[in-house]
N, C-alpha and C positions, 0 to 999 in steps of 0.2 A: 296426958296432954289435953288441954282444952283448946279447941279451935272454934273461932267464930267465923261464920260465912255470911256475908251480906249479899243477898240475892235480889235481883230486880224482878218484880212481878210482871206478868204478860198482859195486863189490862183485860183480864177475863178470858183470855184464850189459853189453850194448851200450848205453852211455850217450851220449846226444846231445851233452852238454856236453864230455865228455872226447874223444869222436870229433872234435868240432869243434876242440878245442884241438890235437889231433894234426895235423889238416889245416892249421890256422892256422900252427903251427910250421913245417910243410913249406913253406907259401906264403911265409912270411917268409924262410926260408933260400933259396928260389928267387930272391928279390929281393936277395940278397947279405948278409943279416944272419946272424950267428952266433946260433944258438938252442939253449938247453938246456931240455928239457922234463922237469920233475921231478914224479914221481908222489907223491901223498899218500893216506893211508888204505889203499888197495888198489891193485894193478896196474890199469892201464887196459886195456880190451878194445876193439879197433878192427878194421875190415875192410880195413885197409891196413897198410903198414909201420909198426910201432910205433916212434916216435922217443924214447920215455921210457926210455932205457937207463941209468938212474941208480938209486941206492938209494931205497927207498920211505921217506918220512918220515911220522911219525905213523902207523906201521903199525897197522892196525885192531886186532890182537890185543893188542899191548902197550898201546895207548891205553885199551882196555876194561879190562884188568887193572889198570893204574895208577889208573884211576878207581874201581874196585870194591875193590881190595886195597891199602891204604896201604903194606904191607910190600914190595910189588912194586917200588915206586919206589926202594927202597934196595938192590935186587939189582944187582950190577955190570952195566953195559950190555953188556959182552962176553958175559954169560950170557943176556941177553934178546934181543939183536940177531938171533939165528937165527930168531926168530919173525916177523921182518920179511921173510923170504925170500918172493918172489912165490908159489912153489908152496905154501908153508905157508898164506899168507893166502888163496889161491884155494881151498884145501881147506876152510879154516874157513868161508868164505862159503857153501860148499855145504851145510854141516851146522849151523853155529851162529851166526856173526856176522850180525847183522841190520842193514839200512840203513833200516828202517822208522822214520820220524820219530816215530811215536806211542810208540816204546819208547826213544827216544834223548834225551829232554828233559834229564835231569840231566847226561848225558855232553856234550851240546851246550854247555850252560852252562859246564861245566868246561873244554872246549876253548877257548871264547871268552875265558876268564879268562887264557889264555896264560901269561905268566911268573909270575903270581901264583896259578896253579892247579896241579893235580896233574901237568900235562904240561910243566912248565918245562924238564925235561931234553930233551924232543923239540924244544921251541922253540929251545933253545940249539944243538942239533945242526943244525937247518935254518939258523939264522942264521950259524953257523960255515961251513956248506957254501956259502952264498950269498956271504958276504963275504970268506972266506979261501981257498976252494978254487976257485971258478969266477969270481969278481969280475966280474959283468955290468955293463953300463952302465945298464940299466933292468930292473926286475922287475915281473912281473904275476901276481897271484893270480887263479885262475879262478872264485872265488866269495867272497862276504863272510864265509862261515863260517870261512875261514882267517885272519881278521883278528887272532886271538889272538897271532900271531907279529909283528905289525906294530910294536908299541911297542919291543920289543927290537931289531928290525931297524933301526928309525929311529935308535937310539943309535949305530950303527956305519956304516950305509950312507947316503950323502948323495945318491945318484942318485934319479931319479924312480921311484916305486912306484905301480902302477895296480891296479885291481880290475875284472875282467870280471863284470858282473851278468847272469845268464842263467837265472833261475828260482829265486833264493834264497828269495823269498817263499813259493813253493809248499811248500818244506820247512818253513819257519818256521811257516806257518799250520796245519800238522798237529801241532805240538807242543802238549802239554797245558799248561794253566796250573798253576803260575806260570812254567813254563820258557819258554813263548812270550814273555811280557812281559820276563822277565829277559834272554833272548837278544836281543830287539830293542833293549833299552836298552844292552847291552854293544856290539852292533854299531854303534849310533848314536854312542856315545862314541868307540870306537876307529877307526871308519872315517873320521873327520875327518882322520886322519894320512895318508890316501892323497892322492897328487897329482891323481888323477882317476879317473873310472869309465868303462868302455867298455860300451856297450850296442848292440844290433842293431836296435832299433826306437824310433821317437819315442814310441810308446805306453809302452814300458818305461822310457824315460828319465823321462818325466813322472811315471809311477807310482812309481818307486823314489825319485825326488827327494822326493816327498811321504811315502812309506812310511818312509824312513830319515831324513827331515828333513835332507837334504843339498842344498847350493846347486846349482841346475840348470845353472849355467854351468860346473860342474866335470865335466859329463857330455860324452862324445864319442860320436857316432853312427858306428859302424863297420859297413859292409854285411856281411851274411853272404856266405860264399863256399863253393863246393863244387868238387871236382875233377871236371870233366866227362869226363875220360878214362874210357872204358869204357861210358859212357852212349850212348844212340842218337845217332849223328852227324847224322842227319836226322830230322825229325818224321815220323810216319806219313803215307803218301801219301794224297792226297785220294780220297774215294770218293763215289759218287753217293748220293743221299738214301735210296735203297731197298736199298742193298747189305747193310745189317745187319738187315733185316726178319726174315730167317729164321736169324739166327745169335744166339749168346749175347751179351748185354750184361753186362760184368763190372765190378762195383763193387769197389774195393779199399780196404783199410785197412793202413797200415804205420807202426807206432809201438809203443812199449811197451804191453803189454796190461795196463791198469790203469784204475780208475774215472776218474781225472783226464783220461785221453786220450779217453774217450767212446765206446769200442767198443759199449757197450750202446745208446747213442743211435743209432749207425749201424745196428745190427741192427733197432731199432724202425722206423727210416725205410725200411730195405730191405724189411721185411715188408710195408709199405704199397705199395712199388713192385712187389714180387713178386706181390702179390695181383692187380694189374692187368696185369702183364707177366710171366707165368710163366717165360718164357725168359730170365731174368736170374739172376745168381749173385753171391754175395758172397765174396770171398777176403780173408782177414785174415792178416797176418804181423807178427811183432814178438816181442820178448823177453817171456817170462812167468816172473816170479819166484815164489818160494814164498808171499810175502805176498799175492799176487793170484790164487792158484789158486782160492780159494773164489769170488771174483768171476767168474772165467772159467767155472767150473762152472755158476754160475747162468745165465750167458749161454747155455751149451750146452743147458741144460734148456729155456730159453725159446725156443731156436731149433730144437727138435726138429721142429716142424711144417714147417720149411723143408727138411728132409731133406738131400739132397746139394747143394742150392743154396747152403748155407753151408759154407765150408771154412776151417779154420785150418791154415796150413802150418808154423807154428813160426817160429823165428828163423833167417833165412838165415845160413849159416856163413861166407860170404865175399861179396866185392863182386859177383862175377859172378852168384851166386845171387840177390842182392838186385836187381840190374838185370834179370835174367830175370823175376823176380816182377813188378816194376813194368811191364815191357813187356807182360805178359799182361793188363793192365787196360785198361779204356776210360775210367775216371775214378777218382780217388782222393779219399777224404774221411776226415779225422781230426777229428771234431766235439768238440773238447776241452771239458771242463766248466770248466776254469780258463781264464784269459786268457793265451794262449801268448805268451812274450816273443820267440821266434824262429821255429821251425818249419822245421827243415832238411828234413823229409820232403816239404814242399811243393816246395822247390827240386829235390829228387831226382826227384819225379814229373815236374815240368816239364822237367827235363833229358832226359827220355825222350819228350817230346811228349805227356804225359798231363795233361789238365786236372784241376783240383781243384774241389771244392765245399766251402767252409769257412764256419764261423760268423762272423758280422759282429762280431768282438770281438778284443781283443789286437792282435797284430802282423799278423793276416791282412788287414785292409783295406789296410794299407800295401803288403803283398806283392802283392796282387791289382792295386792301382793301379800299382805299379812294373813289373809283368810283363804284365798283361792275360791271365794264364794260367788264369783260372777264374771261378767265381761265388761270391758271398757270399749267405748266407741268414740269417734270424733265428736267433739262438742259442736253445738250450733248446727247440726246436720240431721234433719229428720229422716233422710234416706239412710244414713248410717245407723241411726237408732232403730229404724224398721228392720234393717238387715240383721242387727244384733238380736232383736226379738225373734225374727224368723229363724235364725240359727238355732235357738233353743227350742222353738216349736218343732222343728224338723228332727231334732236329735234329743229325744226324751232321756236317753241314757246319760248323755253329757249333762243335761239339765239337772238330773237327779244327783249326778256325781258332784257338780258344783254346789248344789244345795247341801249335800252331806258334808262337803269340805267346810263350807261356811258354818254349818251347825256345830261341827267339832271345834273349829277355831274360836268361835265366840265363847264357848264354854272353857276353853283352855287359856285364852289370852285376853279376853275382853269381859271377864267376869268382875264382880264387885270386889272380891278380895285382891285381885291383881291391881285394880285401880287404886284401892285404898292403901295398899302397901307402898306403891310408888309415890303416892301423895305424902304419906307419913315420913318417908325417907327425906323428901324435900323439906318438910316442916322441921324435922329433927335437926337437919343440917343448918337450917336457919336459926334455930334456937342456940345451937353451939356457937354460931358466929355472932349472935346478938350481944349487946352490952350487958344484958342481964344474965347471960349464961354463966 
């Protein structure tokens, strides 16, 4: 089976969705599928071998210029195509092109209009590549914002076409009106042409079915999966209950540094913990983009009283550095403001035997129930989060038991083979039901 996955790049940042898509493609290939991973907007950035070795479609620079400058759409494609080169787009994302939803409302609407909008040329190029150059058996888009190409694709391609939903609402809810309502209406209309939707949690299945007014029976629950290679082969060894009394207890955060991920909430909770247990520290890691620098500066100002007990290490540049950071922690917490639809960072912490303390919303209750690898606390409550962290500080045996449970569960239920087999089952059923079967 040949599967084409169209994935949206993260504008130069380590994006959880495109990182997952890259790992997913590798997992499918390991199970015997032929996989073509096609980048859109910008190159993807991953901490493993990049499988997206194909032209970038809907290159961010040309898409922006075609939207803003009508004459640009008439320039021969041979003259504008060099702007889709990965190094050019990467340079632009450093200095000019923004991925901030608050600034992209009208452009989002234009993209969703597909063949009837200013980007019809890019739509035709993607459709031609999919249907005449690589001819896959099944196609999967990595988010609903790519739905503008679906109508044209349906006119030529008769195989199954799916969409992975993994945080689309978070972007859409940041759009200003009337662009938010217009975008939702366009997605709702066009998404009906998908054969199905792939999600990674029952929470997000139920939410997106209602959010986009789509039949819930068309949703398929696919478990998240991570590559456990390079992560701790064994959970941390058991220690007696007093062994950490005179050592530092390290709380960690590992996710994009932005308001939605809730680093400010963790700092608030840590301050409460630190006031009672001075021998604690908070280490934060993750990508910090230009749009979120003011947010982080405010956190730094608020954390001055913590001194060296709060440290931001930046974004690890490779997999080994990420794993080393995770293994330096006693517990991880990413207290998201929004309701997380997946949460790869939870699985990555557990893969190293590190328990988590997460808010009781989104996909987190399902993840904790499935793994036994952490605690849930009331969301939007820094005192509740501090109590959860304190609970694991005071009970090393329980902390290690949770870490060991998560470590085992990730390897048994959230590995690449499990994720790939579940995905292939969906694609095979889609092929059986398609007109070409």
